[in-house]
N, C-alpha and C positions, 0 to 999 in steps of 0.2 A: 545102659550107659546114659548118663544125663549130661546134656550140653547146655551151658548158660550163655546167654547173649552178651556180647561185649558191650561196654558202656556206650561206644559210638553207635552201635547198631540199635541199642535201646533208645538212645536219644533221637535217632533218625525216625524210628517207628513212632515215638511219642509225638514228634513234630508233624509227621504225616497224618496221624490221627487227629491232632489238634487242628490242622489245616482243613481236614475233611469236615470236622464239626463246624468250623467257621463257615465253610462253603454252604453246608446245609442250612445253617442258621441264617445266612444271608438271604436265602430264598423262602424261609418260613414266615408265614404271616403272624404278626403280633396283634393284640387286641387294638392297639392304637392304629394299626394299619387298616383294620376292618372299619373302625369308627370314622377315620378320615376319608377313606375310600367311599364310605356310605354318604358322608356329607358332600363330597364332590359329586357323586352320582345324583343325589337329590337336587342339589343346587343347579347342576347342569340340566336336569329334567325341567326345572322351572324356566330356564333360559330357552329350552326347546319349545316350551309352551308359548312363550312370547314370539319366537321366530315362526311358529306355525301360522301365526296371523301376520307378522311383520313382513314375511317374505312375499306375500301376495302382491304388494305394490311393485317392488322391483321385478317380479316375474311378469307382470302385465306389460312392463316396458321392454323386457328382454325378448319375450316370445315373438313379437312381430319382427324384431331385428334379424334374428337368425335362429331357426329351430335347433334346439340343443343347448343354447347358451344358458338356459335355466340351470344347468349344472354348476354354474358359478355361484349359485345360492346354496349349495349343499353343505359347505364348510361348517356353518354353525350347528349342524346336527351331528357333526363328526368329532368334535373336540374333546368330549368327555373321556373317551377311552385313552386318548393320547395324554391328556393332562393327568389323569389318574395314574397311568403307568410312570410318567416322569417323576411323580411325587412318591408313590408307593414303592416302585422298583421291585416288584415281586411278580412271579408268574400268575397270570390270571387277572392282574389289576386292570388292564385295558378292557378286557372282556366284561369284567364285573361292573366297572363304572359306566361304560357305555350302555350296557343292558339295563342297569338300574335307572339310568336317566330315561331310557325308553319306557320302562315300567311306569315311572312317574307321569310321563306324557300320556301313556295309554290309559292310566287310571283316571286322570282328569278328563280325558276325552279329546279327540281330534278328528279331522276329516278323513283319516286313513283307516280307522278302525283299530281296536285294541290288539288283536293278534298280529296283524301285519306290522304294527309299530314295534311290538316286541321282537318279532322276527327280524326286522330291519336293524334293531339295536344289536342283536346277537351277531348278525353278519358283519356289521360295521366294526364292532368290537373285536371280532375275530380277525378282520383284516389288519387292524393295528397290532393286535397281539402277536400275529405271526412275524411281523417285522422285528419286534423286540426279541422274540424267540430266536430269530435268525442270528442275532448278535449275542445270544446266550444270556440275555438280561444283564449285560455288562457295559453297554454303550448307551449313554444318555445325552450325547451332544446334539447340537442343533441339526446337523445333517440327518441323524437317525430319527429325530422327531419329525422332520419334514418327510422322510420316507414312510414313517408310521402314519402320518396324516394322509399321504397319498395312498397307502395300503388300505386304510379305512374307506377312502373315496372309491378306489377301484372295486373293492368288494361290494360296497353299497351301490355303486353305479351299475354293476352287472346285475345285482338283485333288482334294481329299479327297472332296468331294461326288460327283464323277464316278467316282472309283475305289472308294471305300469305302462311300459312302452313296447309291448309285444307287437311285432310286425313293423317296427320302425325301419326306415330305409338306412342304407349304409352311411349316407351323409350325416343324418341325425345321430346315428350311433357313434360315429367317430367324433363329431363335434361335442356331443354330450360327455363322452368319456374323457376327452381332453379337458373340457371345462370343469367337470367335477373333480378330476385329479388335481388340477391347479388349485381349485378352491380348498380341497383337503390339505394339500401340501402347505399352503400359505396360512389359512385360518386355523385348521385343526392341528397342523404341525408346528409351523414357526411361531404363531401367536400363543399356542399353548406352552411352548418352551419359554417364551418371554414372560407369560403369566406365572409359570412355576417359579422362575427366578425372582419375579417381583414379590410373590408371596413369601419366598425364602428370605428376602431382604427385610421383611417386617419382623422376622424372628418367630413367626407362627409355625415354621417347619423345622425347628431346631432338633427335633427328635428323629428327623429323617436325613438321609444322606445329602439330599439337595440343599437342605438348610445348613448342614455342616460344611459343605463345599463353599457355599456362599459366604459363610462366616470366616472361613480360612482365607478368602480373598481380600477381606477387609484389613 
């Protein structure tokens, strides 16, 4: 016995299949995604290199004030993953751009060593990535960017406490984690969101959702 689907059932099935393909396509990386994410990662890595030296002055002022306040200086090392995710909006974007930035910093050389720099990038990128995953890669507003920046800072802060501040007392640990989280939320989170919107306003990101959203507002 052969049963044929009714037109309404067939239409519903086609719509569901089409919706599923759109959902999968939304998360699939394109060549332009890889190229732009790579540019963001490399450019961010060059900024990391400058901050590797530039942070020494502010650090020398903060250290005597209150141990742990140097966490306020961590934000500039955390923004690459958040910025990359806000623009690319695909799974793995935060992890990729933050790690690539760390690779650039490690290849050129810094005072922390190549492997530990790469490891830090992976951890920080993962911290931001998990926040965007929590929202199923569908929320890209300022509050989510702030949370992602804080996530990168918390992951990176714990990593730093284990590797560089082993044996630190409770006061230092609490102050450092509060300061690094604030720095991540403001610099890596809020400022990355502002930067992404600024780039979108130039028209350079018209092939991305952030660019189309900005254009629709005009």
